[in-house]
SEKE-116880 format. One record per residue (C-alpha): residue number from 1; x, y, z. Coordinates in Angstrom, 3 decimals. Layout:
<kekols>
(kekol NUM,(X,Y,Z));
...
</kekols>
This chain:
<kekols>
(kekol 1,(1.305,13.048,16.763));
(kekol 2,(-0.310,15.507,14.318));
(kekol 3,(0.298,16.686,10.489));
(kekol 4,(2.329,19.335,11.369));
(kekol 5,(4.471,17.410,13.117));
(kekol 6,(4.965,14.652,10.342));
(kekol 7,(4.441,17.651,6.941));
(kekol 8,(4.137,16.545,3.533));
(kekol 9,(6.985,14.782,1.875));
(kekol 10,(9.384,17.358,-0.890));
(kekol 11,(9.991,15.538,-4.374));
(kekol 12,(12.968,14.606,-2.895));
(kekol 13,(11.568,12.141,-0.288));
(kekol 14,(11.086,9.767,-2.379));
(kekol 15,(11.607,8.371,-5.734));
(kekol 16,(10.026,10.037,-8.912));
(kekol 17,(8.094,6.019,-9.476));
(kekol 18,(5.776,7.308,-6.560));
(kekol 19,(5.002,10.434,-7.187));
(kekol 20,(1.760,9.919,-8.595));
(kekol 21,(1.048,7.820,-5.368));
(kekol 22,(1.965,10.639,-3.239));
(kekol 23,(-0.007,13.156,-5.142));
(kekol 24,(-3.123,10.813,-4.296));
(kekol 25,(-3.005,11.580,-0.972));
(kekol 26,(-5.363,14.593,0.261));
(kekol 27,(-3.672,17.217,2.994));
(kekol 28,(-4.515,16.598,6.270));
(kekol 29,(-3.602,14.384,9.118));
(kekol 30,(-1.858,11.380,7.243));
(kekol 31,(-2.021,9.031,10.631));
(kekol 32,(-5.630,9.675,10.239));
(kekol 33,(-6.133,8.923,7.195));
(kekol 34,(-4.089,5.576,7.956));
(kekol 35,(-6.250,4.652,9.982));
(kekol 36,(-9.290,5.462,7.978));
(kekol 37,(-7.840,3.616,4.549));
(kekol 38,(-8.253,-0.183,5.296));
(kekol 39,(-11.638,0.480,6.383));
(kekol 40,(-12.600,1.828,2.990));
(kekol 41,(-10.599,-0.319,1.420));
(kekol 42,(-12.423,-3.700,3.123));
(kekol 43,(-15.892,-1.706,2.288));
(kekol 44,(-15.135,-1.745,-1.426));
(kekol 45,(-13.575,-5.378,-1.419));
(kekol 46,(-17.004,-6.371,0.070));
(kekol 47,(-19.136,-4.461,-2.042));
(kekol 48,(-17.353,-6.377,-4.932));
(kekol 49,(-17.898,-9.685,-3.781));
(kekol 50,(-16.299,-13.012,-3.430));
(kekol 51,(-17.142,-13.973,-6.840));
(kekol 52,(-15.738,-10.899,-8.417));
(kekol 53,(-12.603,-11.084,-5.936));
(kekol 54,(-11.189,-14.301,-8.196));
(kekol 55,(-11.343,-12.483,-11.442));
(kekol 56,(-8.944,-9.668,-12.918));
(kekol 57,(-10.330,-6.514,-12.225));
(kekol 58,(-9.782,-5.246,-16.149));
(kekol 59,(-8.289,-7.622,-18.989));
(kekol 60,(-4.806,-8.553,-18.613));
(kekol 61,(-4.267,-6.813,-15.208));
(kekol 62,(-4.373,-9.081,-11.819));
(kekol 63,(-7.675,-10.640,-10.196));
(kekol 64,(-8.986,-8.460,-7.200));
(kekol 65,(-7.727,-11.383,-4.799));
(kekol 66,(-4.212,-10.700,-6.036));
(kekol 67,(-4.367,-6.819,-5.436));
(kekol 68,(-5.392,-7.521,-1.932));
(kekol 69,(-2.605,-8.989,-0.926));
(kekol 70,(-0.358,-7.373,-2.888));
(kekol 71,(-1.626,-4.223,-0.837));
(kekol 72,(-0.493,-6.376,2.206));
(kekol 73,(2.802,-7.702,0.888));
(kekol 74,(3.889,-3.473,0.013));
(kekol 75,(2.835,-2.378,2.678));
(kekol 76,(4.630,-5.195,4.691));
(kekol 77,(7.691,-4.089,2.673));
(kekol 78,(7.449,-0.148,3.065));
(kekol 79,(7.149,-0.206,6.706));
(kekol 80,(9.539,-2.439,6.623));
(kekol 81,(11.911,0.442,5.088));
(kekol 82,(10.256,3.015,7.180));
(kekol 83,(11.401,1.353,10.535));
(kekol 84,(14.836,0.585,9.922));
(kekol 85,(15.447,4.142,8.096));
(kekol 86,(13.115,5.348,11.478));
(kekol 87,(15.544,3.730,13.952));
(kekol 88,(18.954,5.480,11.721));
(kekol 89,(19.558,2.140,9.962));
(kekol 90,(21.514,3.770,6.669));
(kekol 91,(22.201,0.086,4.775));
(kekol 92,(20.953,0.689,1.776));
(kekol 93,(17.519,-1.616,1.167));
(kekol 94,(16.874,-3.684,-1.443));
(kekol 95,(13.923,-3.432,-3.836));
(kekol 96,(11.493,-5.842,-4.747));
(kekol 97,(9.463,-7.392,-7.596));
(kekol 98,(5.727,-6.806,-7.053));
(kekol 99,(5.122,-8.940,-9.697));
(kekol 100,(7.013,-12.148,-8.323));
(kekol 101,(5.074,-11.850,-5.203));
(kekol 102,(1.865,-11.702,-6.839));
(kekol 103,(2.672,-14.541,-8.870));
(kekol 104,(4.089,-16.656,-5.997));
(kekol 105,(1.852,-15.358,-3.031));
(kekol 106,(-1.302,-18.051,-3.965));
(kekol 107,(-3.825,-15.261,-2.796));
(kekol 108,(-6.384,-17.216,-5.659));
(kekol 109,(-6.043,-20.571,-3.110));
(kekol 110,(-7.498,-18.481,0.141));
(kekol 111,(-10.717,-16.988,1.021));
(kekol 112,(-11.129,-13.233,0.360));
(kekol 113,(-11.880,-13.004,3.886));
(kekol 114,(-8.404,-14.238,4.773));
(kekol 115,(-6.612,-11.715,2.449));
(kekol 116,(-8.639,-8.601,3.909));
(kekol 117,(-8.063,-10.094,7.250));
(kekol 118,(-4.106,-10.415,6.752));
(kekol 119,(-4.007,-6.720,4.996));
(kekol 120,(-5.851,-5.616,7.797));
(kekol 121,(-3.131,-6.796,10.468));
(kekol 122,(-1.047,-5.546,8.246));
(kekol 123,(-2.466,-2.134,8.532));
(kekol 124,(-2.402,-2.207,13.001));
(kekol 125,(1.099,-3.092,12.663));
(kekol 126,(1.799,-0.058,10.591));
(kekol 127,(-0.504,1.788,12.094));
(kekol 128,(1.435,1.039,15.659));
(kekol 129,(4.880,1.648,13.931));
(kekol 130,(3.836,5.243,12.647));
(kekol 131,(2.088,6.268,15.985));
(kekol 132,(4.830,5.107,17.625));
(kekol 133,(7.925,7.526,16.263));
(kekol 134,(8.928,10.638,17.818));
(kekol 135,(8.758,13.754,15.074));
(kekol 136,(11.804,13.719,14.453));
(kekol 137,(12.106,10.220,13.048));
(kekol 138,(9.510,11.177,9.808));
(kekol 139,(12.309,13.481,8.261));
(kekol 140,(15.198,10.571,8.133));
(kekol 141,(16.167,9.274,5.219));
(kekol 142,(17.596,6.424,4.152));
(kekol 143,(18.202,4.283,0.707));
(kekol 144,(15.586,1.766,-1.286));
(kekol 145,(15.638,0.404,-4.769));
(kekol 146,(18.863,2.498,-4.957));
(kekol 147,(16.614,5.860,-4.056));
(kekol 148,(16.834,8.572,-1.269));
(kekol 149,(13.570,7.946,0.994));
(kekol 150,(12.267,9.365,3.938));
(kekol 151,(10.051,7.999,6.472));
(kekol 152,(7.843,10.618,5.980));
(kekol 153,(7.956,9.858,2.059));
(kekol 154,(7.139,6.008,2.919));
(kekol 155,(4.092,6.776,4.800));
(kekol 156,(2.674,8.821,1.965));
(kekol 157,(3.507,6.025,-0.861));
(kekol 158,(1.537,2.916,1.516));
(kekol 159,(-1.249,6.156,1.504));
(kekol 160,(-0.865,6.587,-2.382));
(kekol 161,(-0.425,3.162,-3.097));
(kekol 162,(-3.540,2.122,-1.508));
(kekol 163,(-5.682,4.604,-2.937));
(kekol 164,(-4.572,3.709,-6.751));
(kekol 165,(-5.466,0.423,-6.598));
(kekol 166,(-8.785,1.658,-5.015));
(kekol 167,(-9.325,3.860,-7.741));
(kekol 168,(-8.911,0.764,-10.207));
(kekol 169,(-11.337,-1.166,-8.554));
(kekol 170,(-13.876,1.169,-7.371));
(kekol 171,(-15.369,0.757,-11.323));
(kekol 172,(-16.037,-3.163,-10.369));
(kekol 173,(-18.742,-2.217,-7.756));
(kekol 174,(-22.085,-3.747,-9.143));
(kekol 175,(-19.792,-4.712,-12.388));
(kekol 176,(-20.317,-8.345,-13.963));
(kekol 177,(-17.962,-11.202,-13.292));
(kekol 178,(-15.516,-11.310,-16.239));
(kekol 179,(-12.822,-13.867,-17.304));
(kekol 180,(-9.448,-13.136,-18.732));
(kekol 181,(-6.398,-13.429,-17.894));
(kekol 182,(-4.402,-12.168,-14.790));
(kekol 183,(-1.098,-9.700,-15.642));
(kekol 184,(0.574,-6.746,-14.207));
(kekol 185,(-0.288,-4.181,-11.970));
(kekol 186,(-1.696,-1.504,-13.584));
</kekols>
C-alpha cells in the first residue's frame, strides 16, 4: 500500500474536532509513519523516565503514564471504528469519554514498561489492520460519535493524536519532577 493509494483525507472525512490532529500529520506515506510513530513515542517516554512518568506532564493535566494508556485506548477505539467501516458495517458507532477511560484505566498502578508494551502491541494490531486493507477501503465512510468519518480519516486521526501528545510531552525530557494534580487531556 502506498500514499498514492490512500491519499490525505478531505475535511469532510472526519469531525472538525479532529482537524488539528489531521493537520499534524506530515505529507508522506501514512502507513510508514504508523510503523515509525510508536517507536518515536517509546524513545520519548523512555527519555522522560519512570519517576517523571508518574507525574502530570503539566499542572492540572494527566500523568505521563495516563497519556501512554490514553494513546493505546484511543488507538484501539479508532482502529475498531476503521475495521467496522472498512468491512462495510454501516452501524453508527458510539463515542467514548476519554476522561472516564483515564479515570478507570489504572495507569498509575502499572509499570511504565508494561504501558509501553501495551501501546506497542496495539500498534502492531493497527498496523496489521491498515496494511491489510485494499485501497478502496480507505475511502469507505461510516458514522462515529454522530459524525461522518472515513477509514483514511481514522488512520490520520491516530497519527495526529499521537503527535499531539508527543508535542505535549517533549518539553519533559530533562525536566524536573513536579507534583500537581492530574486533569484533562490538553
